[in-house]
C-alpha positions in Angstrom: 82.0 75.5 11.5 82.7 73.5 8.4 79.7 71.2 9.3 77.4 74.3 9.3 78.7 75.5 6.0 78.4 72.0 4.5 74.8 71.7 5.6 73.8 75.2 4.4 75.0 74.2 0.9 72.4 71.4 0.9 69.2 73.1 1.9 66.8 70.3 0.7 68.6 67.6 2.8 66.5 66.2 5.7 68.2 63.7 8.1 64.9 61.9 8.5 65.1 60.7 4.8 68.1 58.5 5.7 66.3 56.6 8.4 64.8 53.1 7.9 61.4 53.2 6.4 58.3 51.7 8.1 55.9 49.3 6.3 52.4 50.8 6.7 49.1 48.9 6.6 48.1 48.3 3.1 44.3 48.4 3.8 44.6 51.9 5.3 44.7 54.2 2.3 42.5 57.1 3.4 41.8 59.0 6.6 38.3 57.5 6.6 39.7 53.9 6.8 41.0 54.5 10.3 39.2 53.0 13.3 39.6 53.9 17.0 41.2 51.1 18.9 43.4 49.8 16.0 47.1 49.7 16.2 49.2 51.5 13.5 52.8 51.0 12.6 54.5 54.4 12.5 57.7 56.4 12.7 58.3 59.3 15.0 58.7 62.3 12.6 59.0 65.2 15.2 59.5 65.5 18.9 58.1 68.7 20.6 57.7 69.7 24.2 54.1 68.6 24.4 54.3 65.3 22.5 55.4 63.6 19.3 54.1 63.5 15.7 54.0 60.1 14.0 54.0 59.3 10.3 51.5 56.6 9.9 51.5 56.5 6.1 48.8 59.0 5.4 48.8 62.7 4.4 47.9 63.5 8.0 50.4 62.6 10.8 49.2 61.2 14.1 49.9 62.9 17.4 50.8 61.4 20.8 50.3 63.9 23.7 53.1 63.7 26.3 50.6 62.2 28.8 50.0 59.3 26.4 53.6 58.4 25.8 54.3 56.4 29.0 52.5 55.0 32.0 54.8 57.0 34.3 55.4 60.8 34.5 58.0 62.1 32.0 59.3 65.7 31.8 59.9 65.6 28.0 59.0 63.2 25.2 62.7 62.9 24.3 63.2 60.9 27.5 61.3 58.0 25.8 61.2 58.7 22.0 63.4 60.2 19.3 63.0 61.1 15.6 63.1 57.9 13.5 61.8 55.5 16.2 59.5 52.8 14.9 56.4 52.5 17.1 53.1 50.8 17.1 50.6 53.2 18.8 46.9 52.6 19.4 44.4 55.0 17.7 42.8 56.8 20.7 40.6 59.2 18.8 39.8 60.5 15.3 38.5 63.9 14.5 37.1 63.7 10.9 36.1 67.4 10.8 39.6 68.7 11.7 41.4 65.6 10.3 43.3 64.9 13.4 44.5 61.5 14.7 45.2 61.0 18.5 47.4 58.1 19.3 48.6 56.5 22.6 51.5 54.3 23.7 50.3 53.9 27.3 50.9 50.4 28.6 53.2 49.6 25.6 56.7 51.1 26.3 
């Protein structure tokens, strides 16, 4: 109970801010600099039932669908990844119009 009260007193605190930072590619400064097939250093910023969102150092986060997390079947992304994990996914697809980045970890974990 005291933990809950303590955390409610600090509404702007985010546990992800205390995690180790990732060094992003310096040559990737804009969305348009991305290329399919490249590998990006990133950090898992959110785990949801259908995949994970990855901070790759741009305004837009990348997304790894649950089917692209592992080569074998997994029931939930949290079986393999957690918030704060450093990963190096491959850029699978780029949607310039909707500004979405699809990533993949298949054959890597």
